[in-house]
N, C-alpha and C positions, 0 to 999 in steps of 0.2 A: 465643744468636745464633750462626747459620753465617756466616761471612762467606767472599766468593768471592774466590780469588785468579787474574787472568789473569797466564797466562805473559809474560812481557816480554824479548824478547832484549836481551841486556845492549849491543849494537852499537848498539839503537836508543835506549837509555837514553843511552849516554854522546852519542850524536847530540843529545839532546832539553837533556842539560847542557850542553853548547856553547853552543847556542841561550840559554838561561837566562845564560850567563856574558856572552852577549853584550846581552843584554834588561838585565841590571845595569850595563853601561855607558853604556846609552842615557840620554837625557834624558827621557823616559818615566819610566822605572824613577825618577831624581833627582826628580820632579815627585810621583809617588805616594809615597816616604818624607818628602817635605818637610816634613809636620806631625807626624812621629817616633808615629804612632799605630798600633795592631796591631788590624788587620784583624778580628781574633777577640774579645781582652778590650778592647778599644776604649781601653785603657790608651794616654798618652801615655809612651812610654817612651827618646824619641829617636832621631833617624837612625839613629845609631851604632849603637844597639840592637835595629834591625830585621832580617829577615833575608828572605829571598825563600822562599816559599811556594809551593808548587803545590797548588793547591784539590783535585784528581783527581792524586793524587801519581803519578810518573812510574813508579813499579813497579806502579800500577795501570792504565797505560795512560793517563795524562795526556800534554799535550804541553805545552811551553815557548811558550805564547802570552800575550798580555797579558790575553785576557778568564780565564786559570786561574792567574795569579798573582797573589798579593797578598804585601801586606807582614805579617812577623808578630814577635810578640816572641820571643825564642829561647826561654821557657818554653811559649808555646803552640806552637809549630813543635816543639819537643822532644815533647811530650804528645800531640800530632798524628801524629806520624811518618806511616805509611802509610796510615792512615783517611781516610775520606772526613767532610767535616763532619757527615754527617748520623748516619755510625755514632759519634761522641763527642758527640753533641747533650746529652748529660746533662751531661757537664764543662761545657760552653757555659751549658747553664742554670743549672747549679751555680756559676758567676761572677756571672750577672745576679742571683741571688738571694743572693748574698755581698754585692754591692755595693748592693743595697736594703736586706738589713738592718743598712748600718753606719749 
């Protein structure tokens, strides 16, 4: 599979990271993480173990907007890295298969 990477200006990424920091301090974000559930694997890991993940990563042209930010456990966020969810759908499917066979 060939992955296309759009060149994103470092200045643009820095600006989006600052927007993300502002959102992290908002009541919107506190409400989103309240249940402590990862958007991807659906495990309850607790609020303190959730990170802010950009569905479309900043390095791929994503923005720090409410519609592009979800809570993710550290494991999912680390595995997802710069990929779009569709690019790691196989991983998500394997999580679903593991939980149904347990």
